[in-house]
C-alpha positions as CSV (number, residue, x, y, z in Angstrom):
1,M,-30.8,-18.6,21.3
2,A,-31.5,-14.9,19.5
3,T,-30.7,-14.3,15.6
4,K,-27.9,-11.7,15.0
5,T,-28.1,-9.6,12.4
6,A,-25.0,-9.0,9.8
7,A,-24.2,-5.5,11.2
8,Q,-23.7,-7.7,14.6
9,K,-22.0,-10.0,12.9
10,R,-19.3,-7.7,11.1
11,A,-19.2,-5.9,14.5
12,Q,-18.1,-9.0,16.3
13,A,-16.3,-10.7,13.8
14,K,-13.9,-6.8,13.6
15,E,-13.3,-7.2,18.1
16,A,-11.8,-10.9,16.5
17,Y,-9.5,-9.8,14.2
18,D,-5.9,-10.4,15.8
19,A,-3.2,-10.2,13.3
20,F,-1.0,-12.4,15.6
21,M,-3.6,-15.4,15.0
22,A,-2.5,-17.7,11.6
23,S,-6.4,-17.8,10.5
24,C,-6.7,-13.2,11.2
25,P,-7.6,-11.8,7.3
26,S,-5.9,-8.9,8.8
27,R,-3.0,-11.0,7.6
28,Q,-3.4,-11.0,4.7
29,L,-4.2,-7.1,4.4
30,L,-0.5,-6.7,6.5
31,D,1.1,-8.7,3.7
32,R,-0.4,-6.4,0.9
33,I,0.4,-2.9,2.6
34,S,4.2,-4.4,3.5
35,D,4.9,-4.7,-0.3
36,K,6.9,-2.3,-1.3
37,W,5.5,-1.6,-4.2
38,V,1.9,-1.2,-2.5
39,A,4.1,1.4,-0.4
40,L,5.8,3.7,-2.5
41,I,2.5,3.9,-4.7
42,L,0.6,5.2,-1.9
43,A,3.0,7.5,-0.8
44,A,3.3,8.6,-4.0
45,L,-0.3,8.8,-4.9
46,G,-0.5,11.1,-1.8
47,G,2.0,13.2,-2.8
48,E,2.2,16.4,-5.0
49,S,-1.0,15.5,-7.0
50,P,-4.1,13.6,-6.3
51,S,-4.1,11.5,-8.9
52,M,-2.1,10.1,-11.2
53,R,-1.9,8.5,-14.6
54,Y,-0.5,5.0,-14.9
55,S,3.0,6.2,-17.0
56,E,3.3,9.0,-14.5
57,L,3.6,6.2,-12.2
58,S,5.5,3.7,-13.9
59,R,8.2,6.6,-13.9
60,R,8.0,7.6,-10.7
61,L,8.9,3.9,-9.5
62,A,12.0,2.9,-10.9
63,G,12.2,-0.2,-11.5
64,V,8.4,-1.8,-11.1
65,S,7.3,-3.8,-14.0
66,Q,4.6,-3.3,-16.5
67,K,3.0,-6.4,-15.3
68,M,4.1,-5.7,-11.4
69,L,2.6,-2.3,-12.0
70,T,-1.0,-3.3,-12.8
71,Q,-1.3,-6.3,-10.8
72,T,-0.8,-3.9,-7.7
73,L,-2.8,-1.4,-9.1
74,R,-5.3,-4.1,-9.3
75,S,-5.5,-5.4,-5.5
76,L,-5.4,-1.5,-4.8
77,E,-8.4,-1.1,-6.2
78,R,-9.7,-4.7,-5.5
79,D,-9.1,-3.2,-1.3
80,G,-10.7,-0.2,-1.9
81,L,-7.3,1.7,-1.5
82,I,-7.1,3.4,-4.9
83,T,-10.0,4.4,-7.9
84,R,-9.2,4.0,-10.8
85,T,-10.7,6.2,-13.6
86,V,-10.8,5.8,-17.7
87,T,-11.6,9.1,-19.5
88,P,-12.7,8.3,-23.0
89,T,-9.7,10.3,-25.4
90,V,-7.4,9.7,-27.2
91,P,-6.1,7.4,-26.3
92,V,-7.6,6.6,-23.5
93,T,-6.3,8.3,-20.5
94,V,-6.3,6.7,-17.0
95,T,-5.9,7.9,-13.7
96,Y,-5.8,6.7,-10.0
97,E,-6.4,8.1,-7.0
98,L,-6.2,7.4,-2.9
99,T,-9.8,6.6,-1.4
100,D,-10.9,8.1,1.5
101,L,-9.2,4.5,2.9
102,G,-6.1,4.6,1.0
103,L,-6.0,8.5,2.0
104,S,-5.5,7.3,6.0
105,L,-3.1,4.7,4.9
106,H,-0.9,7.6,2.8
107,Q,-0.1,9.0,6.3
108,L,0.9,5.9,7.8
109,M,3.1,4.9,4.2
110,Y,4.9,8.1,3.5
111,G,6.4,8.6,7.0
112,I,7.7,4.7,6.9
113,K,9.6,6.0,3.4
114,E,10.7,9.2,5.3
115,W,12.0,7.4,7.8
116,A,13.9,4.9,6.0
117,E,15.2,8.0,3.9
118,A,16.3,9.9,7.0
119,H,18.1,6.4,9.0
120,M,19.2,4.3,5.4
121,D,22.8,6.4,6.3
122,E,22.7,4.4,10.3
123,V,21.5,1.6,8.4
124,L,24.0,1.0,6.8
125,T,26.7,1.6,9.0
126,N,25.1,-0.9,11.2
127,R,24.8,-3.2,8.3
128,D,28.8,-2.7,8.0
129,N,30.0,-3.1,11.7
130,Y,27.7,-6.2,12.0
131,D,29.4,-7.8,9.1
132,T,33.0,-6.8,10.1
133,Q,32.0,-8.3,13.2
134,H,30.4,-11.7,11.8
135,A,32.7,-12.3,9.2
């Protein structure tokens, strides 16, 4: 029996990824990127300026707590979707920027954000109609 190299094992695992299977690691990634704060952070970072300071992100994402923003940024950094750069100034400047991997996801997330904004009136009308019929 021939042994496999690490690259061969990764390639075989990649072919086996199936998010419909309960044990597939891609489910964890889907769970992460379907979080509203992740979607909004990814949409915000790929916008007008390529990088943003923590305070800018906090202002841009109305309603996010400091704890949630910090946790979400750390998880995105861990997944390799953003980079965190610390500049030794007084006070210290911390900026966040999408990586190439994050940029590849930005297009999708920004598109979903735009779709939600464009179709919100229709969804609200449908909700009202449903609630009226099922009251």
